[in-house]
C-alpha positions as CSV (number, residue, x, y, z in Angstrom):
1,M,23.7,35.6,-49.3
2,S,24.6,32.7,-51.6
3,G,28.3,33.9,-51.8
4,L,28.7,34.1,-48.1
5,R,29.7,31.3,-45.9
6,K,26.6,29.9,-44.2
7,S,26.2,27.8,-41.0
8,K,25.1,24.2,-41.4
9,V,21.9,24.9,-39.4
10,W,20.4,26.6,-42.5
11,M,19.9,23.2,-43.9
12,H,16.9,23.0,-41.5
13,F,15.8,26.6,-41.2
14,E,14.4,29.1,-43.7
15,M,13.7,32.8,-43.5
16,V,10.1,34.0,-43.1
17,K,9.2,36.0,-46.2
18,D,6.9,38.5,-44.4
19,D,9.2,39.1,-41.5
20,P,13.0,39.3,-42.0
21,K,13.6,38.9,-38.3
22,K,11.9,35.5,-38.1
23,V,13.1,32.1,-39.1
24,K,11.1,28.8,-39.3
25,C,12.3,25.3,-38.5
26,K,11.7,22.9,-41.4
27,L,11.4,20.0,-39.0
28,C,8.7,21.2,-36.6
29,Q,7.6,24.5,-38.2
30,Q,8.4,26.5,-35.1
31,L,9.0,30.2,-35.5
32,M,12.1,31.8,-33.9
33,S,13.6,35.2,-33.7
34,Y,16.6,35.9,-35.9
35,H,19.2,38.7,-35.3
36,S,22.0,37.9,-37.6
37,S,23.1,35.0,-35.4
38,T,22.5,31.2,-35.6
39,T,22.9,30.6,-31.9
40,N,19.2,30.2,-31.2
41,M,18.8,27.9,-34.2
42,A,21.7,25.7,-33.1
43,F,20.4,25.4,-29.6
44,H,17.0,24.5,-31.0
45,L,18.5,21.7,-33.0
46,K,20.5,20.5,-30.0
47,R,17.5,20.5,-27.7
48,I,14.6,19.5,-29.9
49,H,16.2,17.6,-32.8
50,P,19.5,16.2,-31.5
51,Q,19.5,13.6,-34.2
52,Y,20.1,16.3,-36.8
53,Q,23.0,17.9,-34.9
54,T,26.3,17.9,-36.8
55,D,29.4,16.1,-35.6
56,D,31.7,19.1,-35.9
57,G,29.4,21.7,-34.3
58,S,26.3,23.2,-35.7
59,S,27.8,26.7,-35.9
60,S,30.8,25.8,-38.0
61,S,31.1,26.9,-41.5
62,S,32.9,25.7,-44.6
63,S,35.9,27.3,-46.2
64,T,34.3,27.6,-49.6
65,G,31.2,29.2,-50.9
66,A,29.6,25.9,-51.7
67,A,27.0,24.6,-49.3
68,P,28.6,22.0,-46.9
69,K,27.4,18.5,-46.8
70,L,25.5,17.8,-43.6
71,T,26.2,14.5,-41.8
72,Q,23.7,13.0,-39.4
73,R,24.5,10.9,-36.3
74,K,21.4,8.9,-36.6
75,L,18.4,9.0,-39.0
76,D,15.3,9.3,-36.9
77,L,12.0,9.9,-38.8
78,R,9.9,10.1,-35.7
79,P,7.9,13.3,-35.3
80,P,9.0,15.8,-32.6
81,L,7.5,15.4,-29.2
82,S,4.3,17.3,-28.4
83,E,4.1,19.6,-25.4
84,K,1.6,17.3,-23.8
85,R,4.0,14.4,-24.1
86,K,6.8,16.5,-22.6
87,R,4.6,17.4,-19.6
88,E,3.7,13.7,-19.1
89,I,7.3,12.7,-19.0
90,T,8.2,15.5,-16.6
91,D,5.3,14.5,-14.3
92,K,6.5,10.9,-14.3
93,I,10.0,12.0,-13.4
94,A,8.5,13.9,-10.4
95,E,6.6,10.8,-9.4
96,F,9.7,8.7,-9.6
97,I,11.6,11.0,-7.4
98,A,8.8,11.3,-4.8
99,L,7.7,7.6,-4.7
100,D,11.1,6.1,-4.8
101,M,12.6,8.8,-2.5
102,R,15.3,9.8,-4.8
103,P,17.3,13.1,-4.5
104,V,16.1,15.8,-6.9
105,N,19.6,16.3,-8.3
106,V,19.2,12.9,-10.0
107,V,18.0,14.9,-13.0
108,D,21.5,16.4,-13.2
109,C,23.3,13.1,-13.3
110,D,24.9,12.0,-16.6
111,G,23.6,8.5,-16.3
112,F,19.9,9.6,-15.9
113,K,20.3,12.0,-18.8
114,E,21.7,9.3,-21.0
115,L,18.9,7.0,-20.0
116,M,16.2,9.6,-21.0
117,R,18.1,10.4,-24.2
118,T,17.9,6.7,-25.2
119,L,14.3,6.3,-24.2
120,E,13.1,9.6,-25.7
121,P,15.7,11.3,-27.9
122,G,13.5,14.4,-28.5
123,Y,13.0,15.1,-24.7
124,T,15.3,17.3,-22.7
125,V,15.6,16.6,-19.0
126,P,14.3,19.6,-17.1
127,K,16.2,21.4,-14.4
128,R,15.8,20.7,-10.7
129,E,13.5,23.7,-10.2
130,T,11.1,22.5,-12.9
131,V,10.9,19.0,-11.2
132,M,10.2,20.5,-7.8
133,H,7.4,22.6,-9.3
134,S,5.9,19.4,-10.7
135,V,6.2,17.8,-7.2
136,D,4.5,20.7,-5.6
137,A,1.6,20.7,-8.1
138,K,1.0,17.0,-7.6
139,Y,1.2,17.4,-3.8
140,A,-1.5,20.1,-4.0
141,S,-3.8,18.2,-6.2
142,I,-3.7,15.0,-4.1
143,R,-4.0,16.9,-0.9
144,A,-7.2,18.5,-2.1
145,E,-8.8,15.1,-2.6
146,V,-7.7,13.8,0.8
147,Y,-9.0,17.1,2.3
148,M,-12.5,16.3,0.8
149,L,-12.4,12.8,2.2
150,I,-11.5,13.9,5.7
151,N,-14.0,16.7,5.6
152,N,-16.9,14.4,4.7
153,C,-16.2,11.6,7.3
154,E,-17.9,11.4,10.7
155,A,-14.9,10.7,12.9
156,V,-11.1,10.8,12.7
157,S,-8.5,9.0,14.8
158,L,-4.9,10.2,15.0
159,T,-1.6,8.4,15.6
160,T,1.6,10.3,16.4
161,D,5.2,9.8,17.3
162,I,8.5,11.6,17.3
163,W,11.7,10.5,15.5
164,T,15.1,11.9,14.8
165,S,16.8,12.3,11.4
166,L,20.4,11.6,10.5
167,Q,21.1,15.3,11.0
168,M,19.8,15.0,14.6
169,E,16.7,17.0,13.8
170,A,13.5,15.9,15.6
171,Y,10.2,15.5,13.6
172,L,6.7,14.7,14.7
173,T,4.5,12.6,12.3
174,V,0.7,12.6,12.5
175,T,-1.5,10.1,10.6
176,A,-5.3,10.2,10.3
177,H,-7.6,7.1,10.2
178,F,-11.3,7.2,9.4
179,I,-14.1,5.2,7.8
180,T,-15.8,6.4,4.6
181,E,-19.5,6.3,3.9
182,A,-19.0,3.0,2.1
183,W,-17.4,1.6,5.3
184,R,-13.9,1.5,3.9
185,L,-11.0,2.1,6.3
186,E,-8.6,4.8,5.1
187,N,-5.4,6.2,6.6
188,F,-3.2,9.2,5.5
189,V,-0.2,11.0,6.7
190,L,-1.4,14.5,7.7
191,A,2.0,16.1,8.4
192,T,5.6,15.6,9.4
193,K,6.6,18.7,11.3
194,K,10.0,19.7,12.6
195,M,10.1,19.9,16.4
196,E,12.5,22.8,17.3
197,E,11.4,23.1,20.9
198,S,11.8,20.7,23.7
199,H,9.5,17.7,23.5
200,T,7.2,18.7,26.3
201,A,3.5,17.9,26.5
202,E,2.7,21.5,25.9
203,H,4.7,21.7,22.7
204,I,3.4,18.4,21.4
205,S,-0.2,19.3,22.0
206,Q,0.4,22.7,20.3
207,T,1.8,21.0,17.2
208,L,-1.2,18.6,17.0
209,K,-3.5,21.6,17.1
210,E,-1.6,23.2,14.3
211,V,-1.9,20.1,12.2
212,I,-5.7,19.7,12.5
213,S,-6.0,23.4,12.0
214,D,-4.1,23.1,8.7
215,W,-6.6,20.5,7.6
216,D,-9.6,22.3,9.0
217,I,-10.5,19.3,11.2
218,P,-12.7,20.3,14.2
219,G,-11.4,19.0,17.5
220,T,-14.8,17.5,18.2
221,K,-14.4,15.1,15.3
222,I,-11.2,13.6,16.8
223,V,-12.0,10.4,18.6
224,S,-8.6,9.4,19.9
225,V,-4.9,9.9,19.7
226,V,-2.8,6.7,19.6
227,H,0.7,7.1,21.0
228,D,3.5,5.2,22.7
229,N,3.9,4.9,26.5
230,A,6.2,7.9,26.8
231,T,5.4,10.2,29.7
232,N,5.2,13.3,27.5
233,M,2.8,11.7,25.1
234,V,0.5,10.6,27.9
235,A,0.6,14.1,29.4
236,C,-0.2,15.6,26.0
237,T,-3.3,13.5,25.5
238,N,-4.5,14.3,29.0
239,Q,-4.2,18.0,28.2
240,L,-6.1,17.6,25.0
241,A,-8.9,15.6,26.8
242,Q,-9.3,18.6,29.2
243,D,-9.6,21.1,26.3
244,P,-13.3,21.7,25.5
245,S,-12.5,22.3,21.8
246,W,-11.3,18.7,21.5
247,G,-14.6,17.2,22.7
248,T,-14.3,13.7,24.1
249,V,-10.9,12.8,22.7
250,Q,-9.2,9.9,24.4
251,G,-5.5,8.9,24.5
252,V,-4.9,5.3,23.5
253,R,-1.5,3.7,24.3
254,C,0.0,1.7,21.5
255,A,-0.9,-1.9,22.1
256,G,2.2,-3.2,20.3
257,H,4.5,-1.0,22.5
258,T,2.6,-2.0,25.6
259,L,2.9,-5.7,24.7
260,Q,6.7,-5.3,24.2
261,L,7.0,-3.7,27.7
262,C,5.3,-6.8,29.1
263,I,7.7,-9.1,27.2
264,N,10.7,-7.0,28.3
265,S,9.6,-7.3,31.9
266,A,9.5,-11.1,31.5
267,L,12.9,-11.2,29.8
268,K,14.5,-9.3,32.7
269,K,13.8,-12.2,35.1
270,D,16.8,-14.3,36.2
271,P,18.1,-16.6,34.7
272,V,16.3,-15.6,31.5
273,C,18.3,-12.4,31.3
274,R,21.6,-14.2,31.5
275,T,20.7,-16.6,28.7
276,V,19.7,-13.7,26.5
277,A,23.0,-11.9,27.3
278,A,25.0,-15.0,26.3
279,A,23.1,-15.3,23.1
280,R,23.7,-11.7,22.3
281,R,27.5,-12.1,22.8
282,L,27.5,-15.1,20.6
283,V,25.7,-13.3,17.7
284,S,27.9,-10.3,18.1
285,H,31.0,-12.5,17.6
286,F,29.7,-13.6,14.1
287,K,28.6,-10.0,13.3
288,K,32.1,-8.6,13.9
289,S,34.2,-11.4,12.4
290,A,34.2,-11.8,8.6
291,K,36.1,-15.1,9.0
292,A,33.5,-16.6,11.3
293,T,30.7,-15.5,9.0
294,T,32.3,-17.1,6.0
295,A,32.9,-20.3,8.0
296,L,29.3,-20.3,9.1
297,A,28.1,-20.2,5.4
298,E,30.4,-23.1,4.6
299,K,29.1,-25.1,7.6
300,Q,25.5,-24.4,6.5
301,R,26.3,-25.9,3.1
302,E,27.9,-29.0,4.6
303,L,25.1,-29.6,7.1
304,N,22.4,-28.8,4.6
305,V,21.0,-26.1,6.8
306,A,19.1,-23.0,5.6
307,K,21.5,-20.3,4.6
308,H,20.2,-17.6,6.9
309,K,22.3,-15.0,8.7
310,L,22.2,-14.6,12.4
311,V,19.9,-11.8,13.8
312,Q,21.2,-9.3,16.3
313,D,18.7,-8.0,18.8
314,V,18.1,-4.2,19.0
315,A,16.7,-2.6,22.2
316,T,14.3,-0.4,20.3
317,R,13.1,-3.0,17.8
318,W,10.0,-5.1,18.6
319,N,10.4,-8.8,18.8
320,S,14.2,-8.7,18.1
321,V,15.1,-10.9,21.1
322,Y,12.7,-13.6,19.9
323,L,14.0,-13.4,16.4
324,M,17.6,-13.7,17.6
325,L,16.9,-16.8,19.7
326,D,14.8,-18.4,17.1
327,R,17.5,-18.0,14.4
328,L,20.1,-19.3,16.8
329,L,18.1,-22.4,17.5
330,E,17.7,-22.9,13.7
331,Q,21.5,-22.6,13.2
332,R,22.6,-24.3,16.4
333,G,24.5,-27.1,14.6
334,A,26.3,-24.8,12.2
335,V,27.2,-22.3,15.0
336,S,28.6,-25.1,17.2
337,A,30.6,-26.5,14.3
338,V,32.2,-23.1,13.6
339,L,33.1,-22.6,17.3
340,T,34.7,-26.0,17.7
341,D,36.7,-25.6,14.5
342,S,40.3,-24.7,15.7
343,T,41.2,-23.4,12.2
344,V,38.5,-20.7,12.5
345,S,37.9,-20.0,16.1
346,K,40.4,-19.1,18.8
347,R,40.4,-20.8,22.2
348,S,38.8,-17.8,23.8
349,D,36.0,-17.8,21.2
350,R,35.0,-21.4,22.2
351,D,33.7,-20.0,25.5
352,L,31.0,-18.2,23.6
353,E,29.2,-21.5,23.0
354,L,25.9,-21.8,25.0
355,S,25.6,-24.5,27.5
356,T,23.0,-27.3,27.2
357,S,20.8,-25.7,29.9
358,Q,21.0,-22.3,28.0
359,W,19.9,-23.9,24.7
360,R,16.9,-25.5,26.5
361,M,16.1,-22.2,28.1
362,A,16.2,-20.5,24.7
363,E,13.7,-23.1,23.4
364,D,11.4,-22.4,26.3
365,I,11.6,-18.6,25.7
366,V,10.8,-19.0,22.0
367,N,7.9,-21.3,22.7
368,V,6.3,-18.9,25.2
369,L,6.9,-15.8,23.1
370,K,5.8,-17.2,19.7
371,P,2.0,-16.4,20.2
372,M,2.9,-13.0,21.6
373,I,4.9,-12.1,18.5
374,K,2.0,-13.2,16.3
375,L,-0.4,-11.1,18.3
376,T,1.9,-8.1,17.8
377,E,2.0,-8.6,14.1
378,L,-1.8,-8.8,13.9
379,L,-2.4,-5.7,16.0
380,S,0.2,-3.7,13.9
381,Q,-1.6,-4.2,10.5
382,D,-2.7,-0.8,9.1
383,M,-5.9,-1.7,7.2
384,N,-7.4,-3.8,10.0
385,T,-9.9,-3.0,12.7
386,S,-7.7,-4.3,15.4
387,L,-8.8,-2.3,18.5
388,S,-11.9,-4.3,18.9
389,A,-9.9,-7.6,18.9
390,T,-7.2,-6.5,21.4
391,V,-8.8,-7.5,24.7
392,P,-10.5,-10.7,23.3
393,M,-7.2,-11.9,21.9
394,L,-5.3,-11.0,25.2
395,M,-8.0,-12.9,27.1
396,N,-7.6,-15.9,24.9
397,I,-3.8,-15.9,25.3
398,K,-4.1,-15.8,29.0
399,K,-6.7,-18.6,29.0
400,R,-5.2,-20.9,26.5
401,H,-1.5,-20.2,26.4
402,L,-0.3,-18.5,29.6
403,V,-1.9,-21.1,31.9
404,V,0.8,-22.7,34.1
405,H,0.9,-26.5,33.9
406,E,2.7,-28.9,36.3
407,D,5.0,-30.2,33.6
408,D,6.3,-26.7,32.7
409,S,9.9,-25.9,33.3
410,A,10.8,-23.3,35.9
411,V,11.7,-20.8,33.2
412,T,8.4,-21.4,31.4
413,K,6.4,-20.9,34.6
414,T,8.3,-17.7,35.4
415,L,7.7,-16.3,31.9
416,K,3.9,-17.2,31.9
417,I,3.3,-15.7,35.4
418,T,5.2,-12.5,34.6
419,L,3.4,-12.0,31.3
420,T,0.0,-12.6,32.8
421,E,0.7,-10.1,35.6
422,E,2.0,-7.5,33.2
423,I,-0.9,-7.8,30.8
424,D,-3.5,-7.4,33.7
425,R,-1.6,-4.4,35.1
426,R,-1.0,-2.5,31.9
427,W,-4.5,-3.1,30.3
428,E,-6.3,-2.9,33.6
429,L,-8.1,-6.1,32.8
430,K,-9.0,-6.6,36.5
431,G,-9.9,-3.0,37.2
432,R,-13.2,-1.7,38.3
433,L,-13.6,0.5,35.1
434,L,-13.0,-2.3,32.6
435,E,-16.6,-2.1,31.3
436,S,-16.1,1.6,30.3
437,S,-12.7,0.9,28.6
438,I,-12.4,2.0,25.0
439,Y,-11.3,-1.6,24.1
440,I,-14.5,-3.0,25.5
441,K,-16.7,-0.4,23.6
442,A,-15.0,-1.4,20.4
443,A,-15.4,-5.1,21.1
444,I,-19.2,-4.7,21.7
445,L,-19.5,-3.0,18.4
446,D,-17.7,-5.9,16.7
447,P,-20.2,-8.7,15.8
448,R,-17.5,-11.2,16.5
449,F,-17.0,-10.3,20.1
450,K,-20.3,-8.5,21.1
451,K,-21.2,-11.3,23.6
452,L,-18.2,-10.5,25.7
453,S,-17.8,-14.1,26.6
454,F,-14.6,-13.3,28.5
455,F,-16.6,-11.5,31.2
456,T,-17.6,-13.7,34.0
457,D,-19.8,-11.1,35.8
458,D,-23.2,-10.6,34.1
459,E,-23.6,-7.3,35.9
460,Q,-20.3,-6.0,34.5
461,R,-21.3,-7.1,31.0
462,N,-24.7,-5.4,31.2
463,E,-23.0,-2.2,32.4
464,A,-20.7,-2.2,29.4
465,Y,-23.8,-2.6,27.1
466,T,-25.4,0.4,28.8
467,V,-22.4,2.5,28.3
468,V,-22.3,1.9,24.6
469,E,-26.1,2.3,24.2
470,N,-26.0,5.7,25.9
471,L,-23.1,6.7,23.7
472,A,-25.0,5.7,20.6
473,E,-28.0,7.7,21.7
474,S,-25.9,10.8,22.3
475,L,-24.3,10.5,18.9
476,A,-27.6,10.1,17.1
477,A,-28.9,13.2,18.9
478,R,-26.2,15.4,17.4
479,P,-27.0,17.5,14.4
480,V,-26.0,16.1,11.0
481,Q,-22.7,17.6,9.9
482,E,-23.0,19.9,6.9
483,V,-20.7,19.0,4.1
484,G,-19.7,20.9,1.0
485,D,-20.7,20.4,-2.6
486,D,-17.7,18.1,-3.1
487,R,-19.5,15.1,-1.5
488,E,-20.7,13.9,-4.9
489,L,-17.1,13.9,-6.2
490,V,-16.0,11.9,-3.1
491,E,-18.8,9.4,-3.6
492,E,-17.9,8.9,-7.2
493,R,-14.3,8.1,-6.2
494,D,-15.4,5.7,-3.4
495,T,-15.6,2.7,-5.8
496,A,-15.0,0.2,-3.1
497,G,-18.5,0.6,-1.7
498,P,-21.4,-1.5,-3.0
499,S,-24.0,-0.1,-5.3
500,R,-27.5,0.7,-4.1
501,Q,-28.9,-2.4,-5.8
502,E,-26.4,-4.6,-4.0
503,K,-27.2,-3.0,-0.6
504,E,-31.0,-3.5,-1.2
505,K,-30.3,-7.1,-2.2
506,D,-28.3,-7.7,1.0
507,Q,-31.0,-6.2,3.2
508,V,-33.7,-8.3,1.6
509,M,-31.6,-11.5,2.0
510,S,-31.0,-10.6,5.6
511,M,-34.7,-10.2,6.2
512,L,-35.5,-13.5,4.5
513,L,-32.9,-15.5,6.3
514,S,-33.4,-14.0,9.8
515,S,-34.8,-16.3,12.5
516,D,-37.4,-15.5,15.1
517,E,-34.7,-14.8,17.7
518,E,-33.3,-12.1,15.5
519,E,-36.6,-10.3,14.9
520,Q,-36.8,-7.1,16.7
521,Q,-39.8,-6.8,19.1
522,P,-41.7,-3.6,19.4
523,G,-40.3,-2.8,22.8
524,D,-36.7,-3.9,22.1
525,S,-34.0,-1.2,21.8
526,E,-31.3,-1.2,19.1
527,M,-28.9,-2.8,21.5
528,K,-31.1,-5.7,22.4
529,A,-31.9,-6.4,18.7
530,Y,-28.2,-6.1,17.9
531,L,-27.3,-8.6,20.6
532,K,-29.9,-11.1,19.3
533,D,-28.7,-10.8,15.7
534,T,-26.8,-13.9,14.7
535,T,-25.8,-12.9,11.1
536,K,-22.2,-13.4,10.4
537,S,-19.5,-11.8,8.3
538,S,-16.6,-13.6,6.8
539,T,-14.3,-10.5,6.2
540,G,-14.7,-8.5,9.3
541,P,-16.9,-6.0,11.2
542,L,-16.8,-3.3,8.5
543,E,-18.6,-5.5,5.9
544,W,-21.2,-6.5,8.5
545,W,-22.0,-2.9,9.4
546,Q,-22.0,-2.0,5.7
547,K,-24.9,-4.4,5.2
548,N,-26.7,-3.6,8.5
549,E,-26.3,0.1,8.9
550,E,-29.9,0.9,8.2
551,R,-31.1,-1.7,10.7
552,Y,-29.0,-0.2,13.5
553,P,-28.6,3.5,12.6
554,K,-27.6,4.7,16.1
555,L,-25.1,1.9,16.8
556,S,-23.6,2.3,13.3
557,K,-22.5,5.8,14.2
558,A,-20.7,4.6,17.3
559,A,-19.2,1.7,15.2
560,K,-17.7,4.2,12.7
561,R,-16.0,6.1,15.6
562,F,-14.5,3.1,17.4
563,H,-13.5,1.0,14.4
564,S,-11.5,3.9,13.0
565,I,-9.1,3.7,15.9
566,P,-5.9,1.7,15.3
567,S,-4.6,-0.3,18.2
568,T,-1.0,0.6,17.6
569,S,1.0,3.7,16.5
570,T,2.8,1.8,13.8
571,P,1.5,3.9,11.0
572,S,3.5,6.8,12.4
573,E,6.5,4.7,13.3
574,R,6.7,3.2,9.8
575,I,7.5,6.6,8.6
576,F,10.8,6.4,10.5
577,S,12.1,3.7,8.2
578,K,11.5,5.9,5.2
579,A,13.2,8.8,6.9
580,G,16.6,7.3,6.2
581,F,15.9,7.3,2.5
582,I,14.4,10.7,2.4
583,I,16.8,12.6,4.7
584,S,19.9,10.9,3.4
585,K,23.4,12.2,3.0
586,T,22.6,13.2,-0.6
587,R,19.6,15.3,0.7
588,S,20.9,16.6,4.0
589,A,19.8,20.1,3.2
590,L,16.1,19.3,2.7
591,L,13.7,22.0,4.1
592,P,11.2,20.9,6.7
593,A,8.4,21.7,4.2
594,N,9.9,19.4,1.6
595,V,10.4,16.6,4.2
596,D,6.7,16.8,4.9
597,K,5.8,16.5,1.2
598,Y,8.1,13.6,0.6
599,H,6.8,11.6,3.6
600,W,3.2,12.5,2.7
601,M,3.5,11.3,-0.9
602,T,5.6,8.1,-0.4
603,V,2.8,6.3,1.5
604,P,0.7,4.2,-1.0
605,R,-3.0,4.9,-1.0
606,P,-5.8,3.5,-3.1
607,I,-7.2,7.0,-3.9
608,Y,-3.9,7.9,-5.7
609,T,-4.3,5.2,-8.3
610,D,-5.3,7.6,-11.0
611,L,-2.8,10.3,-9.9
612,L,0.3,8.2,-9.2
613,T,0.0,5.3,-11.6
614,C,-0.2,4.9,-15.3
615,G,-3.3,3.4,-17.0
616,A,-5.6,3.3,-14.0
617,E,-8.6,4.2,-16.0
618,E,-9.9,1.2,-17.9
619,D,-11.5,3.3,-20.6
620,A,-8.0,4.5,-21.6
621,I,-6.9,0.9,-22.4
622,D,-7.7,0.0,-26.0
623,D,-6.6,-3.5,-26.5
624,S,-9.1,-6.2,-27.5
625,C,-6.6,-8.9,-26.8
626,S,-5.8,-7.7,-23.3
627,L,-6.8,-9.6,-20.2
628,L,-8.2,-6.4,-18.9
629,A,-10.7,-6.3,-21.8
630,S,-12.3,-9.6,-20.6
631,D,-15.7,-10.0,-19.0
632,S,-15.1,-9.4,-15.3
633,E,-17.9,-11.9,-14.3
634,E,-16.2,-14.6,-16.3
635,W,-12.9,-14.3,-14.4
636,S,-13.5,-12.9,-11.0
637,G,-17.1,-13.9,-10.5
638,S,-16.5,-17.5,-11.4
639,L,-15.2,-18.2,-7.9
640,H,-18.5,-17.5,-6.3
641,S,-21.0,-18.4,-9.1
642,A,-23.1,-21.6,-8.9
643,S,-22.3,-24.6,-11.0
644,S,-25.6,-24.3,-12.9
645,S,-24.9,-20.8,-14.1
646,T,-21.4,-21.8,-15.1
647,Q,-22.8,-24.7,-17.3
648,E,-25.4,-22.4,-18.8
649,S,-22.9,-19.8,-19.7
650,G,-20.7,-22.5,-21.2
651,R,-23.5,-23.8,-23.4
652,A,-24.3,-20.2,-24.5
653,R,-20.6,-19.7,-25.5
654,S,-20.6,-23.0,-27.4
655,N,-23.7,-22.0,-29.4
656,A,-22.3,-18.6,-30.1
657,D,-18.9,-20.1,-31.3
658,A,-20.7,-22.5,-33.6
659,E,-22.7,-19.7,-35.2
660,L,-19.5,-17.6,-35.5
661,I,-17.7,-20.5,-37.2
662,R,-20.4,-20.8,-39.8
663,L,-20.4,-17.1,-40.6
664,L,-16.6,-17.0,-40.8
665,T,-16.6,-20.0,-43.1
666,M,-18.9,-18.3,-45.5
667,A,-16.9,-15.1,-45.4
668,V,-13.6,-17.0,-46.1
669,D,-15.1,-18.8,-49.1
670,Q,-16.7,-15.7,-50.6
671,L,-13.5,-13.6,-50.3
672,G,-11.3,-16.3,-51.6
673,L,-9.1,-16.5,-48.5
674,E,-7.2,-19.4,-47.0
675,W,-7.5,-20.8,-43.5
676,S,-4.5,-20.4,-41.2
677,P,-4.1,-21.1,-37.5
678,P,-4.6,-17.9,-35.5
679,E,-1.7,-16.7,-33.4
680,A,-2.2,-16.4,-29.7
681,P,-2.9,-12.8,-28.8
682,A,0.0,-11.1,-27.1
683,P,-0.7,-10.1,-23.5
684,N,-0.9,-6.4,-22.8
685,R,2.0,-5.0,-20.9
686,L,-0.4,-3.7,-18.3
687,D,-1.8,-7.1,-17.5
688,G,1.1,-8.0,-15.2
689,C,0.5,-4.8,-13.2
690,F,-3.2,-4.8,-12.8
691,L,-4.5,-8.3,-13.4
692,P,-3.6,-9.7,-9.9
693,S,-5.7,-7.1,-8.1
694,R,-8.6,-6.8,-10.6
695,C,-9.4,-10.3,-11.8
696,L,-8.4,-13.9,-11.0
697,A,-7.6,-15.3,-14.4
698,P,-6.3,-18.8,-14.6
699,A,-2.6,-18.9,-15.6
700,S,-3.2,-21.6,-18.3
701,R,-5.3,-19.3,-20.5
702,S,-3.4,-16.7,-22.4
703,A,-6.3,-14.4,-23.2
704,P,-10.1,-14.3,-22.8
705,F,-10.8,-13.3,-26.4
706,L,-13.0,-16.1,-27.8
707,P,-11.0,-18.9,-26.0
708,D,-13.4,-21.7,-27.2
709,L,-13.1,-20.5,-30.7
710,H,-9.3,-20.5,-30.5
711,A,-9.3,-24.1,-29.2
712,E,-11.8,-25.2,-31.9
713,L,-10.1,-23.7,-34.8
714,S,-6.6,-24.9,-33.7
715,K,-7.5,-28.6,-33.6
716,S,-7.3,-29.6,-37.2
717,W,-7.5,-26.9,-39.9
718,N,-7.5,-29.1,-42.9
719,I,-10.4,-31.4,-41.6
720,L,-12.3,-28.3,-40.4
721,R,-11.9,-26.6,-43.7
722,E,-13.1,-29.5,-45.8
723,T,-16.1,-30.2,-43.6
724,L,-17.3,-26.6,-43.3
725,L,-16.7,-25.9,-47.0
726,S,-18.7,-29.0,-47.9
727,C,-21.6,-27.9,-45.8
728,L,-21.4,-24.4,-47.3
729,F,-21.2,-25.9,-50.8
730,D,-24.5,-27.7,-50.3
731,S,-26.3,-24.7,-48.9
732,L,-25.4,-22.3,-51.8
733,P,-27.9,-21.9,-54.7
734,R,-27.4,-24.2,-57.6
735,G,-27.1,-21.5,-60.2
736,R,-24.3,-19.7,-58.5
737,S,-20.7,-20.3,-59.4
738,R,-18.9,-22.7,-57.0
């Protein structure tokens, strides 16, 4: 074949001696089929070794019998990528698409391919089908772990709501909330199902049954379903409560939504509604006029006012009226300056300016609503046991903020009276069944509010205690739920819980520090002992019950049920904001099953750390200069350690450093080396990602690797060298060469 014209690819391939139908790549030693064509070899070079691809096409041949000279685009001596590395990159692309809510066809874009070609020349971006397979596999693996967690918990609470996509398709989202054995609150998105039927109570309840059936959750484990105040949602939970298979499930109306209904009722009062309408028209003028918006920015600069844009209220958005009025009051000077400027505003636009009485009324509205807005934010937090605090906080607002004073303006009095009436009516705070309310049960099981100080009737308070005590007795009488063999795996993953030694230590300390009033008498029930207990917790009820679960085993079961209930349905409603990114114009043809997967995987969860992040396992990080390699007690424990232990550890480090300096000096002298100042160890690239959540290192220290030694050796190397060598010289034997 030497006289025949050969393709340039033969510079990197050779025939297999034993098999004439096989060729071997000289670069990666891969065997390939050969049938008198170099197409496969050229494609292999292009896909695996693009740096060795010729400029004029790999299949071209020279016009003479001499072997052509191969030119390279770029010399790259890196070894080819392993299959393991290729799979890792493909998995990370799938995570990027799922977590950042990108369309799958991003892998077909030229810019993305060029990016990957620059980062990893030996990697070929897979097709869309391959990426979707990777997303499906990751979804299945994560779902299996969540399934084990839910299967092993004692009680589950649900939140649900319905939303509409850009394509006018209705979806129902369901989230689950529960407390693990280590008393850690967890929440997950169970499903996002397409609602093709009308949104009646029957169809909604049927969809909820399908969701818990898919996750094998028995209906008796469901404690509550949190929803908004829509009539169909209320009717749905009433139907589920009558279903024997759902046990004692209760429907809980979203506290945030209910509070907004109270606020809206107060804002509809005259003349409050007219002031809000005038403010709405004023903000709309700036939103629709680019000239006015530009002039507003210029006036803000001249008046040295915060460069904030005006906020337009939205009927379906919580607290939007308050935010609109608050921003208007902040920008009052700049807004008035723009409206009075004849070069910017027309004569008709000047009528949009609020009157003096309306500006005062806006101030009154903001002052009255400010604590209500803060309450809404507190109740809407996901990882917070907010149900038990709902009624106590409402009572405090009524008692301390909504009390009418003589010097209050007429608008302020109207707002306070209306809000008080609406709160009492919607939460039934003056009803006869208040003591059996789910909010009161949760408050009793919260050590912060168990005294029910907002109750003025002792008989009503005792009745509430009896209701919770009977509930705890019935829960304790139930047979223990059998769990699968996966419980050990779940317990290993639940790293947030304390170790057995820590729990025993906390129990001993609680026993030693308890007073005579807290000591349980032989005839006292758990409830009486619990009410006498005065131990406190600085971080919330879950930590308290984590330490005292064995002291009150019956009440702890009830506490796990009620503290798992969120006070609002915001976990489901927050999915709506992500819907615009997931079901976008570039992904308008997403199947309902894929919509469910994307919504399910975009919610960040602690359990996904090792599945959706890089470098979560500390054992995999091998960097002695990394901040992650430091002693955790030195960094995070120093905030809580006593001063004596800190001084003791400091003396120990000083002694160790002195001994190490002596040994290093002897080694330097015997090896004939020269002293040189050590370079500060470079921080590991993962420190910025994981350090803030794992350890609280002071910013002034670059690395924990022998910090005292670094400081000591960096003071004066010449003086240190002479001093230490002199000491070493005197300690060496006389007969040895110096």
